[in-house]
N, C-alpha and C positions, 0 to 999 in steps of 0.2 A: 388406545394402547399407549400412545405417547403424546407429549405436548410439543415434540419437535415438529416444526412446521414443514420439514422436508420429508416426513413420513406420513403415509395414509393410515387409516384405522387398523390395517393388518400389518403395519410395519414396513411396507414397501416404499422405497425411495420414490419421490415425485417432485416435480417442479411446483412451487406454490402458485395457486391460481390468483392472479391479481386483477382479473378482468373487472370485478365490481368495485374495486378500490378507486377512490378519487386521487387525482394527482395533487401532490403538495410539494413545496420547496423542501429539498432534502440535501443534507451534506454529511460528510464523514471525514474525520481527521485521524490518521494513523501515523505511527512513528516506529523507528527502529534505529539501531546503531551498529557500526562496525568498528571493533577495537583493533588496534594495530600498534606496532612498535613506533617509537618516536621518529626514527629516520624515515620510515615509510610514510608516516603522516606528514612530515615536513615536505617530503618530495611531492606528494599528491597535492598538498595545499599550494606549493610553489609552482605547480604545473610542470614539474620535472619528471613525471612518470614516463615509463617507456612507451605508453600507448596514446599519449596526447592529452586532450582536454577531458579529464575524468568527470568533472562535474557536469559539463554540457552533455556528454555522452550518457551519463547516468540519468540526467533529467529527461532526455528524449526517450530512453529505454523505459523509464517509469510511466511516462505519458502513453507510450505505445502499449505497454502492458495493461494499464488501466482500461484503455479502449478495447482490449481483447480479453478481459477477464472471463466473460462467458465461454470463451473457447478453452479456458484453462480449468475452470471450476465447473464441474458437470451440471449442477442444478441452478446455477446463477442465470438470471434473466439477462438478455442482451439489452444494454442501456445506451441511450444517446446522451453521453455526458455533456454538460454545458461548460464545465470548467474542471481542470485538474492542475493544481499548483504543487510544485516540489521545492522544498527548501532544505538547505544544508547548514548545519551548525558544527563548527570545529570545537572539540572538547580537548582536554589534556591528552587523552590517549585514544580518541575515537572521532568518528564523524557521525553525527546524528542526522537522520533523514526524516523529514515530516512531509506527509502527502495529504492534501485536501482535495476532495472530489465533491462536486455538487451538480444538481440538476433539479428540474421539476418533473416529478414522475410518480408512479404508483408503487415503487419499491425502493429500498434504500441503496446507498452506494458504499456501504462499509467494506464489501469485498473488493471493490475497485480501489479504494484508498489503501487497504492492506496489501493488495497485489502491487500497486505502484511503489509503496515503500519497500516491499521485499525485493522487487526487481531492481530498484535503484541501488539497494545494498549489494545484491549479487553482481551488478555491473561494476560497482566500486571494487569489489573483490577481484573480478576479472581484470580490471584495469591496473590493479596494484599487486597482483599475485607474484609478479617477478621481483618485487621489493620485499614482500613479507607473505609467505605461504601460511603462516600461523594466524592470520587475521581471523577474528571471531565475530560473527553476526549474532546479535542478541536483542532481547527486549522488543521484538516486533509486537505491536499491540494497537488496539483501537483506543484512541484518546477521547473521542467525542463523536456523537451523531445527533442530527436534528431531523425533525419532520416525521411524518407518518403517524400511525396510531399510537405508538409508544412515546412520541414526542422527543424531548431532549434527554440525552444520557451523557454523562461524563465519567471517565475512569476515576476510580478512587486514587487519591495521592499516595 
């Protein structure tokens, strides 16, 4: 009926069976950004936000979220991540978050990287909302993945 891996032949949602798959090194990189006014951006970068260390808090939140992705996304496998790295880049009117997740396993870590980036962005919003309630989170996307049957994939520029 469908080529979607999370549907069986009759269209019923299911968790993908990875029992017979071999473990391979896998990684995924995701990004997103949060746009805000220049005053809010300057305050967050300077560490002058009302809630303290925004980048440290967002990094910890992202790591925790990546580790709990299977609890948030119903058909995701529970994975033992080997690494999750979160980076922040300051732009003219935004903060860009990049999340890299990796492991050796039978299924990919795209959802873990996407969840980490998203939760880091939501945490930045929470930490800075007193400064700018009009912040906008956008462009959350998968940048690249490696490993598994489909091999390497990179987002088009």
